[in-house]
KEKE-3310 file (N, C-alpha, C; in steps of 0.2 Angstrom, whole numbers, plus 5000, padded with zeros to 4 digits):
npx = (4951:4951:4945:4945:4944:4951:4967:4978:4985:4991:4993:4985:4989:4984:4973:4961:4957:4946:4944:4931:4917:4911:4907:4920:4925:4915:4917:4930:4930:4925:4937:4947:4942:4942:4956:4965:4970:4963:4956:4940:4932:4940:4940:4936:4925:4924:4914:4905:4892:4878:4873:4875:4877:4871:4877:4889:4885:4879:4891:4897:4906:4913:4905:4908:4900:4906:4914:4931:4942:4953:4954:4950:4956:4968:4964:4953:4957:4969:4966:4959:4968:4978:4973:4973:4984:4997:5001:4993:4982:4978:4966:4963:4950:4943:4937:4943:4951:4966:4979:4993:4994:4988:4996:5008:5004:5001:5013:5020:5013:5017:5009:5003:4999:4988:4982:4971:4974:4984:4977:4970:4965:4949:4944:4957:4960:4953:4957:4958:4968:4980:4992:4990:4999:5003:4992:4990:4989:5002:5010:5005:5009:5023:5025:5025:5038:5045)
npy = (4865:4870:4876:4866:4872:4884:4893:4886:4893:4890:4879:4877:4870:4870:4876:4888:4905:4918:4934:4944:4947:4956:4966:4965:4953:4944:4945:4940:4927:4918:4919:4913:4901:4897:4898:4892:4877:4869:4862:4863:4860:4865:4878:4894:4907:4923:4935:4949:4951:4941:4942:4937:4924:4912:4910:4905:4893:4886:4882:4874:4880:4885:4896:4909:4920:4934:4948:4952:4958:4969:4964:4950:4944:4935:4924:4920:4918:4909:4895:4892:4895:4885:4873:4855:4854:4857:4872:4886:4899:4916:4928:4944:4954:4964:4978:4990:4981:4976:4976:4976:4969:4957:4952:4950:4940:4930:4928:4923:4911:4904:4906:4910:4926:4938:4954:4968:4981:4991:4991:4999:4996:4998:5014:5020:5031:5041:5044:5055:5057:5055:5063:5072:5067:5054:5047:5044:5036:5034:5034:5022:5012:5014:5008:4995:4993:4991)
npz = (5057:5044:5028:5014:5001:5002:5005:5018:5031:5043:5058:5073:5087:5100:5113:5107:5110:5109:5112:5114:5103:5094:5080:5074:5079:5074:5060:5059:5064:5053:5045:5052:5053:5040:5036:5045:5053:5065:5081:5083:5094:5104:5105:5112:5114:5122:5128:5135:5131:5124:5112:5099:5100:5095:5082:5087:5094:5083:5077:5086:5095:5111:5122:5133:5143:5149:5155:5151:5163:5172:5184:5183:5173:5173:5180:5173:5160:5160:5163:5151:5141:5142:5143:5140:5132:5119:5109:5114:5107:5108:5104:5103:5102:5107:5116:5129:5136:5143:5133:5135:5147:5144:5134:5141:5150:5140:5135:5146:5148:5136:5125:5109:5103:5097:5092:5088:5091:5103:5117:5132:5149:5155:5158:5158:5149:5154:5167:5179:5189:5183:5172:5156:5146:5151:5148:5135:5119:5114:5126:5131:5121:5122:5135:5132:5129:5140)
capx = (4944:4952:4941:4949:4944:4955:4974:4978:4991:4994:4989:4985:4989:4981:4966:4960:4953:4944:4941:4926:4913:4907:4908:4927:4925:4910:4920:4936:4929:4926:4944:4951:4939:4944:4963:4969:4968:4962:4951:4935:4930:4945:4939:4931:4924:4922:4911:4900:4885:4877:4869:4876:4879:4868:4883:4894:4882:4879:4898:4900:4911:4911:4904:4908:4898:4909:4919:4938:4944:4960:4954:4949:4959:4972:4960:4948:4961:4974:4964:4956:4973:4982:4969:4973:4991:4998:5002:4987:4982:4974:4965:4960:4946:4939:4939:4944:4955:4973:4983:4999:4994:4986:5002:5013:5001:5002:5021:5022:5010:5019:5003:5003:4994:4987:4977:4969:4977:4986:4971:4971:4960:4943:4946:4964:4960:4949:4959:4959:4974:4985:4993:4988:5004:5003:4985:4990:4991:5009:5012:5003:5013:5030:5025:5027:5045:5048)
capy = (4865:4874:4874:4864:4877:4890:4891:4885:4897:4887:4875:4879:4864:4870:4880:4895:4909:4924:4939:4949:4945:4961:4966:4962:4946:4940:4945:4937:4920:4914:4919:4908:4894:4896:4898:4888:4870:4868:4858:4868:4859:4868:4885:4897:4915:4927:4942:4951:4950:4935:4944:4933:4917:4907:4909:4900:4887:4882:4880:4870:4884:4886:4903:4912:4927:4937:4953:4951:4964:4969:4959:4943:4941:4929:4918:4918:4915:4904:4888:4892:4895:4880:4866:4850:4853:4861:4879:4890:4905:4921:4933:4949:4958:4967:4985:4990:4975:4979:4972:4974:4963:4951:4950:4947:4933:4925:4926:4919:4904:4901:4906:4915:4932:4943:4960:4973:4988:4991:4994:5000:4994:5003:5020:5023:5038:5046:5044:5062:5057:5055:5069:5070:5064:5047:5044:5044:5029:5034:5031:5015:5009:5014:5004:4988:4992:4990)
capz = (5054:5038:5023:5009:4995:5003:5007:5025:5033:5049:5062:5080:5091:5107:5113:5104:5114:5106:5117:5110:5098:5091:5073:5072:5080:5069:5054:5060:5065:5047:5042:5056:5051:5033:5034:5050:5055:5073:5084:5085:5101:5109:5104:5116:5113:5128:5127:5140:5128:5121:5106:5093:5103:5090:5078:5090:5095:5077:5075:5091:5099:5117:5123:5140:5144:5154:5153:5153:5166:5175:5190:5182:5166:5174:5183:5168:5153:5161:5161:5144:5136:5144:5144:5134:5129:5113:5110:5113:5103:5110:5099:5107:5097:5112:5119:5136:5139:5143:5129:5138:5152:5140:5130:5146:5152:5135:5134:5152:5147:5130:5120:5104:5104:5091:5094:5083:5093:5109:5121:5139:5153:5155:5162:5156:5145:5158:5174:5181:5193:5178:5168:5150:5143:5153:5146:5128:5116:5113:5132:5132:5117:5125:5141:5129:5128:5147)
cpx = (4945:4948:4946:4949:4948:4962:4974:4985:4995:4990:4990:4984:4985:4975:4966:4955:4952:4941:4937:4923:4908:4908:4915:4927:4921:4913:4927:4935:4929:4933:4948:4948:4942:4951:4967:4966:4968:4956:4946:4932:4934:4945:4934:4931:4921:4920:4906:4893:4884:4873:4870:4879:4876:4873:4888:4891:4881:4885:4901:4906:4908:4910:4905:4906:4900:4914:4926:4940:4951:4960:4953:4952:4964:4968:4955:4952:4966:4972:4962:4962:4978:4979:4971:4979:4991:4999:4995:4988:4976:4973:4960:4957:4941:4941:4939:4947:4962:4977:4990:4999:4992:4992:5007:5010:5002:5009:5023:5019:5013:5014:5004:4997:4994:4981:4976:4973:4980:4981:4972:4965:4955:4945:4952:4964:4957:4951:4962:4965:4980:4986:4991:4993:5004:4997:4985:4991:4998:5012:5011:5008:5021:5030:5027:5034:5049:5048)
cpy = (4869:4871:4872:4868:4883:4888:4891:4888:4894:4883:4877:4872:4864:4874:4886:4899:4916:4928:4944:4946:4950:4961:4963:4955:4941:4940:4941:4929:4916:4914:4914:4901:4892:4894:4894:4882:4870:4864:4863:4867:4862:4876:4888:4905:4918:4934:4943:4950:4944:4936:4939:4926:4911:4905:4904:4893:4883:4879:4875:4873:4886:4894:4904:4919:4930:4943:4951:4958:4963:4964:4952:4940:4935:4923:4915:4914:4910:4897:4887:4891:4889:4873:4862:4850:4857:4868:4883:4896:4910:4926:4938:4954:4963:4975:4985:4984:4977:4974:4971:4969:4957:4948:4947:4941:4928:4923:4921:4911:4901:4901:4911:4920:4936:4948:4965:4980:4987:4995:4994:4997:4999:5008:5023:5030:5043:5047:5051:5062:5057:5061:5067:5066:5056:5044:5044:5037:5028:5031:5024:5010:5008:5010:4997:4987:4990:4983)
cpz = (5047:5033:5017:5002:4996:5006:5015:5027:5039:5053:5069:5084:5098:5107:5109:5108:5111:5111:5113:5104:5095:5084:5070:5073:5076:5062:5054:5060:5058:5044:5046:5054:5044:5032:5040:5052:5062:5075:5086:5092:5106:5108:5109:5114:5120:5126:5133:5138:5124:5114:5100:5095:5098:5085:5080:5091:5089:5075:5080:5095:5106:5118:5131:5140:5150:5151:5155:5156:5169:5181:5189:5176:5168:5176:5177:5162:5154:5160:5154:5139:5137:5144:5138:5130:5122:5114:5109:5109:5106:5105:5102:5102:5101:5113:5126:5140:5138:5139:5132:5143:5149:5137:5135:5149:5147:5134:5140:5151:5140:5125:5115:5105:5098:5094:5088:5085:5100:5113:5128:5142:5153:5160:5161:5154:5149:5165:5175:5185:5189:5174:5161:5146:5144:5151:5139:5125:5115:5120:5133:5128:5120:5131:5138:5129:5134:5149)
residu = (MET:ALA:ASN:GLU:ASN:TRP:PRO:VAL:TYR:GLY:GLU:ILE:SER:GLY:PRO:VAL:VAL:MET:ILE:GLY:PHE:GLY:SER:ILE:GLY:ARG:GLY:THR:LEU:PRO:LEU:ILE:GLU:ARG:HIS:PHE:LYS:PHE:ASP:LYS:SER:ARG:MET:THR:VAL:ILE:ASP:PRO:ARG:ASP:THR:ASP:ARG:LYS:LEU:LEU:ASP:GLU:ARG:GLY:ILE:THR:PHE:VAL:GLN:GLU:ALA:VAL:THR:GLU:LYS:ASN:TYR:LYS:LYS:LEU:LEU:THR:PRO:LEU:LEU:THR:ASN:GLY:GLY:GLY:GLN:GLY:PHE:CYS:ILE:ASN:LEU:SER:VAL:ASP:THR:GLY:SER:VAL:ASP:LEU:MET:ARG:LEU:CYS:ARG:LYS:LEU:GLY:VAL:LEU:TYR:ILE:ASP:THR:VAL:VAL:GLU:PRO:TRP:LEU:GLY:PHE:TYR:PHE:ASP:ALA:LYS:ALA:ASP:ASN:ALA:SER:ARG:THR:ASN:TYR:ALA:LEU:ARG:GLU:SER:LEU:LEU:LYS)
# end
């Protein structure tokens, strides 16, 4: 769905799944539409709130109102990222979603993945059972190397 007046940087042949539709998601969507060729009917946005659903409905983009959690991410994302063939593309723009687990799932599925940050699951930073060093962003990033 790339705009002809802008440079096209790539083509996405499979489904596109955007996790999170807050301020970053709302700002990123026009960039994806403008600079990537993809089938809009194969794009899904997932967010626990439907505050800006109208923006998606106007564009013909599927919306799933649900939080992506440590308990449901595999069951929720796997069919969305593999439906219909082609290489899927997962765009994580949410908070409290475990980036490391999402990256591993996408790698297993052969899906491209992009994120704004290495984010832990909800509660990671406030887990009183873990020592301070293991609750840092540094420790989270180090876990990517394993």
